[in-house]
C-alpha positions as CSV (number, residue, x, y, z in Angstrom):
1,M,-10.2,-7.5,-7.4
2,A,-12.0,-6.5,-10.6
3,E,-11.2,-2.8,-9.9
4,L,-7.5,-3.8,-9.9
5,Q,-7.8,-5.8,-13.1
6,V,-6.4,-8.9,-11.3
7,E,-7.4,-12.0,-13.3
8,H,-5.7,-14.7,-11.3
9,L,-5.1,-14.7,-7.6
10,A,-4.1,-17.3,-5.0
11,A,-3.9,-16.0,-1.5
12,N,-4.8,-16.9,2.0
13,R,-8.1,-15.3,3.1
14,L,-8.3,-13.9,6.6
15,E,-11.4,-14.6,8.6
16,I,-13.4,-11.5,9.7
17,V,-15.8,-11.9,12.7
18,E,-17.9,-8.9,13.7
19,E,-15.8,-6.6,11.5
20,K,-12.5,-7.7,13.1
21,L,-9.8,-10.1,12.1
22,S,-10.2,-13.4,14.1
23,G,-6.6,-14.6,13.5
24,Q,-7.9,-17.6,11.6
25,L,-7.8,-18.4,7.9
26,V,-10.8,-19.2,5.6
27,G,-10.8,-21.7,2.8
28,E,-7.8,-23.4,1.2
29,I,-4.4,-22.6,2.7
30,V,-1.9,-21.3,0.1
31,D,1.3,-22.8,1.4
32,R,4.7,-23.5,-0.2
33,A,3.4,-26.3,-2.5
34,G,0.2,-24.4,-3.2
35,K,2.0,-21.4,-4.6
36,A,3.7,-23.6,-7.2
37,T,0.4,-25.3,-8.0
38,A,-1.3,-22.0,-8.5
39,L,1.5,-20.8,-10.9
40,R,1.1,-24.0,-13.0
41,R,-2.7,-23.6,-13.0
42,F,-2.6,-19.9,-14.0
43,A,-0.1,-20.6,-16.8
44,D,-2.3,-23.5,-18.1
45,E,-5.4,-21.3,-17.9
46,V,-3.9,-18.6,-20.1
47,G,-1.9,-20.9,-22.3
48,V,1.6,-19.7,-21.3
49,P,4.5,-22.2,-21.1
50,L,6.0,-22.3,-17.6
51,E,9.3,-21.2,-19.2
52,Q,7.6,-17.8,-19.8
53,T,6.2,-17.3,-16.4
54,V,7.6,-14.9,-13.8
55,A,7.5,-15.5,-10.0
56,V,8.4,-13.1,-7.2
57,G,9.4,-14.4,-3.8
58,D,11.6,-13.8,-0.8
59,G,11.7,-16.8,1.3
60,A,11.7,-20.6,1.9
61,N,7.9,-20.8,1.4
62,D,8.4,-19.5,-2.2
63,I,11.1,-22.0,-3.3
64,D,8.7,-24.4,-5.0
65,M,7.1,-21.6,-6.9
66,L,10.4,-20.0,-7.8
67,S,11.7,-23.4,-9.0
68,T,8.7,-23.8,-11.2
69,A,8.8,-20.4,-12.9
70,G,10.8,-19.6,-16.0
71,W,12.0,-16.3,-14.5
72,V,12.5,-15.4,-10.9
73,L,12.6,-11.9,-9.4
74,P,13.8,-12.3,-5.8
75,S,12.4,-9.5,-3.6
76,M,15.0,-8.9,-0.9
77,P,15.6,-12.7,-0.8
78,S,16.4,-14.6,2.4
79,P,19.5,-16.8,2.4
80,S,17.3,-19.9,1.8
81,C,15.9,-18.3,-1.3
82,K,19.1,-17.0,-2.9
83,S,20.2,-20.4,-4.1
84,T,17.1,-21.3,-6.0
85,P,18.2,-23.1,-9.2
86,T,16.5,-21.0,-11.9
87,H,17.1,-18.1,-14.2
88,N,17.3,-15.1,-11.9
89,C,17.1,-11.4,-12.3
90,R,18.4,-10.2,-9.0
91,C,16.9,-6.8,-9.1
92,R,16.5,-5.0,-5.8
93,I,13.8,-2.9,-7.3
94,W,12.1,-5.4,-9.5
95,T,9.1,-3.2,-10.2
96,R,11.1,-1.4,-12.9
97,F,11.6,-4.8,-14.6
98,F,7.9,-5.5,-14.5
99,I,7.0,-2.1,-15.9
100,F,9.5,-2.6,-18.8
101,W,8.4,-6.2,-19.4
102,H,4.7,-5.3,-19.4
103,Q,5.2,-2.3,-21.8
104,S,7.3,-4.4,-24.1
105,R,4.5,-7.0,-24.3
106,R,2.0,-4.3,-25.5
107,N,4.2,-3.4,-28.5
């Protein structure tokens, strides 16, 4: 992930056997609770208050993470995700928001 300049990552890892996906996962499973735990850990590691974090999600498995983040960018949210009680920017194309936000942090 170094070539992408990704500093923090929490994701399920797919097992590869003989250069093919086996259908199994390797290592710790990142589930609904694990996503919120990862967000708290990342914020703590970089010294950012949770109120200043941003989470992107689209379904029930993201609700804990979305409820933890200070700002939520639903990406085509499912009905279960639309009622998450947080500050929401309901942008259909949220990438524009990220670009603006990232550029504004540089100045």
